[in-house]
C-alpha positions in Angstrom: 1.1 -18.2 -8.4 0.4 -18.0 -4.7 2.6 -15.7 -2.7 3.9 -18.6 -0.5 5.1 -20.5 -3.6 6.8 -17.3 -4.9 8.8 -16.9 -1.8 9.8 -20.6 -1.9 11.1 -20.1 -5.4 12.8 -16.8 -4.4 14.7 -18.7 -1.6 15.8 -21.4 -4.0 17.0 -18.8 -6.5 19.1 -17.1 -3.7 20.6 -20.4 -2.6 21.7 -21.0 -6.2 23.5 -17.6 -6.3 21.1 -16.3 -9.0 21.3 -19.3 -11.2 18.7 -20.8 -13.6 15.0 -21.1 -13.4 12.2 -18.6 -14.2 12.8 -14.9 -13.3 9.8 -14.1 -11.2 8.8 -10.8 -9.6 6.5 -9.6 -6.9 5.6 -6.0 -7.6 3.9 -3.4 -5.4 3.8 -5.5 -2.3 1.6 -5.5 -0.2 -1.2 -5.1 -2.8 -4.3 -5.0 -0.6 -3.5 -1.8 1.3 -0.9 1.0 1.8 2.6 0.1 3.1 2.2 2.5 6.1 -1.0 0.7 7.2 0.3 -2.8 6.8 3.8 -2.2 8.1 3.6 1.0 10.3 7.0 0.4 12.1 8.9 -0.3 8.8 7.2 2.7 7.3 8.6 4.9 10.1 12.1 3.4 9.8 12.2 3.8 6.0 11.1 7.5 6.2 13.6 8.2 8.8 16.6 6.9 6.9 15.6 8.2 3.4 18.4 10.4 1.9 17.3 13.9 0.7 14.3 13.9 3.1 13.2 17.4 2.0 12.3 15.9 -1.4 11.8 12.2 -0.7 9.7 11.9 2.6 6.3 10.8 1.4 4.2 12.6 4.1 6.1 15.7 5.2 9.0 16.4 2.8 9.0 20.1 2.6 9.8 20.0 -1.1 7.6 17.1 -2.0 4.5 18.4 -3.7 2.6 15.1 -3.7 1.2 15.4 -0.1 -0.5 18.6 -1.0 -3.2 16.8 -2.9 -6.2 16.3 -0.4 -7.4 12.9 0.4 -10.8 13.7 -0.9 -9.3 13.7 -4.3 -8.2 10.1 -4.0 -4.4 10.7 -4.5 -2.4 7.8 -5.9 -0.4 5.7 -3.5 3.2 7.1 -3.6 4.6 4.3 -1.5 6.8 3.1 -0.1 6.2 -0.1 -2.1 8.4 -3.2 -2.2 9.7 -5.0 -5.3 10.9 -8.5 -4.7 12.5 -10.3 -7.7 14.9 -13.0 -8.7 18.2 -12.4 -10.5 21.1 -13.8 -12.4 24.5 -12.6 -13.6 24.2 -13.9 -17.1 22.7 -11.4 -19.5 20.1 -13.0 -21.8 17.7 -10.4 -22.8 14.0 -10.9 -22.3 14.4 -13.4 -19.5 16.5 -11.0 -17.5 13.8 -8.4 -17.1 13.2 -7.0 -13.7 12.0 -3.6 -14.9 11.9 -3.1 -18.6 12.8 0.1 -20.3 10.3 2.8 -19.3 9.9 6.3 -17.8 7.9 7.3 -14.8 5.5 10.2 -14.4 7.0 11.3 -11.1 10.4 11.3 -9.3 11.3 8.3 -7.3 14.0 6.9 -5.0 14.7 3.2 -4.9 16.6 1.6 -1.9 18.1 -1.8 -2.1 17.2 -3.3 1.2 18.1 -7.0 0.8 20.5 -9.0 -1.5 20.7 -12.8 -1.4 24.0 -14.5 -1.1 27.4 -13.5 0.4 28.2 -9.9 0.9 30.4 -7.8 -1.4 34.1 -8.9 -1.4 35.3 -5.4 -0.7 33.9 -2.1 0.7 31.9 0.1 -1.6 33.8 3.4 -2.0 32.2 4.9 -5.1 31.7 4.1 -8.8 34.1 1.7 -10.4 34.6 0.0 -13.7 32.3 -3.1 -13.6 33.9 -6.4 -13.2 32.5 -9.9 -14.3 30.8 -10.3 -10.9 29.8 -6.6 -10.4 31.6 -6.7 -7.0 28.7 -8.4 -5.3 26.1 -5.9 -6.4 22.4 -6.7 -6.3 21.2 -5.0 -9.4 22.5 -3.1 -12.4 20.7 0.0 -13.9 20.7 1.6 -17.3 19.6 5.2 -17.1 19.1 7.6 -20.1 18.9 11.4 -20.3 15.5 13.0 -20.9 17.0 14.6 -24.0 17.5 11.2 -25.6 13.9 10.0 -25.5 13.1 10.6 -29.1 16.3 8.9 -30.3 15.4 5.9 -28.0 11.9 5.7 -29.4 13.4 5.7 -33.0 15.8 3.0 -32.1 13.1 0.9 -30.5 10.8 1.3 -33.5 13.7 0.4 -36.0 14.6 -2.7 -34.0 11.2 -3.8 -32.7 11.6 -7.3 -34.3 14.6 -8.0 -32.0 12.4 -7.7 -28.8 10.0 -10.1 -27.3 7.4 -9.3 -24.6 6.4 -12.6 -22.9 5.5 -14.9 -25.8 4.5 -12.1 -28.1 6.3 -9.5 -30.2 6.6 -5.8 -29.6 4.1 -3.4 -31.2 6.3 -1.1 -33.3 3.4 1.5 -33.7 3.0 2.2 -30.0 5.2 4.3 -27.7 7.8 2.0 -26.6 8.8 4.0 -23.6 5.1 3.9 -22.3 4.4 0.3 -23.2 7.4 -1.0 -21.2 7.9 -4.0 -23.5 11.7 -3.8 -24.3 14.8 -4.9 -22.3 18.1 -3.6 -23.8 21.1 -6.0 -23.9 24.8 -4.9 -24.2 24.5 -5.4 -28.0 21.6 -3.0 -28.1 23.4 -0.4 -26.0 26.4 -0.6 -28.3 24.2 0.0 -31.4 22.6 2.9 -29.6 26.0 4.4 -28.9 27.5 3.9 -32.3 24.5 4.5 -34.6 22.2 6.8 -32.6 24.6 8.8 -30.5 22.8 7.7 -27.3 24.8 6.4 -24.3 23.3 4.9 -21.1 24.6 5.6 -17.6 25.2 2.1 -16.4 25.9 1.5 -12.8 25.5 -1.1 -10.1 23.4 -0.9 -7.0 24.7 -2.4 -3.7 23.0 -3.1 -0.4 21.6 0.0 1.3 22.3 2.2 -1.7 19.6 4.6 -3.0 19.0 5.4 -6.6 17.2 8.7 -7.5 15.3 8.9 -10.8 13.9 12.2 -12.0 10.5 12.2 -13.6 10.6 11.3 -17.3 14.0 9.7 -17.2 14.1 6.4 -19.3 15.6 3.5 -17.3 15.6 -0.3 -17.0 16.8 -2.5 -14.1 18.4 -6.0 -14.2 18.8 -8.0 -11.0 22.2 -9.8 -10.6 21.0 -11.6 -7.5 17.6 -12.1 -5.8 16.8 -8.7 -4.3 14.2 -6.7 -2.3 13.9 -3.1 -3.1 11.8 -0.4 -1.4 10.7 2.6 -3.5 8.8 5.7 -3.0 7.5 8.3 -5.5 7.6 12.1 -5.0 7.0 15.2 -6.9 9.9 17.7 -6.7 9.3 21.4 -7.8 12.1 20.9 -10.3 10.2 18.1 -12.0 6.7 19.5 -12.2 7.1 20.6 -15.9 8.3 17.1 -16.8 5.5 15.5 -14.9 2.9 17.7 -16.6 4.4 17.0 -20.0 4.1 13.3 -19.3 0.4 13.7 -18.3 -0.2 15.5 -21.6 1.6 12.7 -23.5 -0.6 10.1 -21.9 -3.7 12.1 -22.9 -2.4 12.4 -26.5 -1.6 8.7 -26.8 -5.1 7.7 -25.4 -6.8 10.0 -27.8 -4.8 8.7 -30.8 -5.4 5.1 -29.8 -9.2 5.8 -29.5 -9.3 7.4 -32.9 -7.3 4.6 -34.6 -9.2 1.8 -32.7 -5.9 0.2 -31.9 -7.3 -1.7 -28.9 -4.2 -0.9 -26.8 -4.9 -0.3 -23.2 -3.9 3.4 -22.6 -2.2 4.3 -19.4 -4.0 6.7 -17.1 -2.8 10.0 -15.5 -2.8 8.5 -12.0 -0.5 11.3 -10.6 -3.1 14.1 -11.2 -0.2 16.5 -11.8 -2.3 19.6 -12.6 -4.3 19.2 -9.4 -1.1 18.7 -7.4 0.3 21.9 -8.8 -2.8 23.9 -8.1 -3.2 22.7 -4.5 0.5 23.2 -3.9 0.2 26.8 -5.2 -2.8 27.3 -2.9 -1.0 26.0 0.1 2.0 28.2 -0.6 -0.2 31.3 -0.9 -1.8 30.4 2.4 1.5 29.9 4.1 2.9 33.2 2.8 -0.2 35.1 4.0 0.1 33.4 7.4 3.7 34.4 7.8 2.8 37.9 7.0 0.2 37.9 9.8 2.9 36.3 12.1 1.0 33.0 12.2 3.1 30.8 10.0 4.4 27.4 11.0 7.1 25.4 9.2 5.9 22.3 7.4 7.7 19.1 8.7 10.9 18.4 6.8 11.9 15.1 8.3 15.4 14.0 9.2 18.3 12.5 7.4 19.5 10.2 10.2 19.4 6.4 10.2 16.4 4.5 11.5 16.2 1.4 13.6 15.5 -0.8 10.5 19.1 -0.5 9.2 21.9 1.8 8.3 21.2 5.0 6.4 21.5 4.3 2.7 24.1 6.1 0.8 23.1 8.1 -2.2 23.7 5.7 -5.1 25.3 6.6 -8.4 21.9 7.2 -9.9 21.9 10.5 -8.0 25.5 11.6 -8.8 28.7 10.2 -9.9 27.4 7.6 -12.3 29.5 6.8 -15.3 28.7 6.0 -18.9 28.7 2.3 -19.8 32.1 1.3 -21.2 
């Protein structure tokens, strides 16, 4: 579908308050080059109002290890990237998918920058029990603990016949958290809770709220209304071990699929986690040596203030204060 036709459909979906029609999504926009080259002013504004700038700023966050990877090693594009998708309140399973259940190799922060339709009926003051209209929220998230990944895989394998991926079924022999083929409904979450002892943290995301997702955290997103989100990846020192474990998992799955001749398209280790760790350690050693010689200089840490592009986002319940689904 041409981009112009997508935005026409996106506008119609917004005017219908998230009604019927196909649920379309424009991912990783713009696709042809990096966000900071295509939208330099928006890039600056986004970086200036990011919460937790020491971790999240993509170029100069003092605790973000991703920028340590030199350009000659062709580092992955950490963003920002925009995700533009339609939405609807009624939960129907496969057709609701904006982002199916999966886990990411790096940390990420996701800011909701636009929600179609009227604003929320009342001011957002913190996590509340969800109502039938989610208080005007743009999206709803289900996030699981890293410790529950094996139980999640077991559930998805046992119930593979209940899921559809497009017009096809779900492969029960693959790693369901890597394949990103399953969208959990309330019935699935209830079964997980009652039979597998796994409970999701379910929370809504409102305009200008930011959701932080640690590396390796299984999660899915369902849009309640047409939304535009802006996300950026980062590598926090606290998550390095999980990122490296994810890299090792990708290699193991690729080797297994090659041995079995399954024909599945293996995911790649685009993060280059081991290289990031090595270069970060080298830079740290250089900085320590420079400080000892009295030549050290602080690496830019960014600011936490709001930018010209909009109000500073509040840290959403994905970072703290989220509640288990009722």
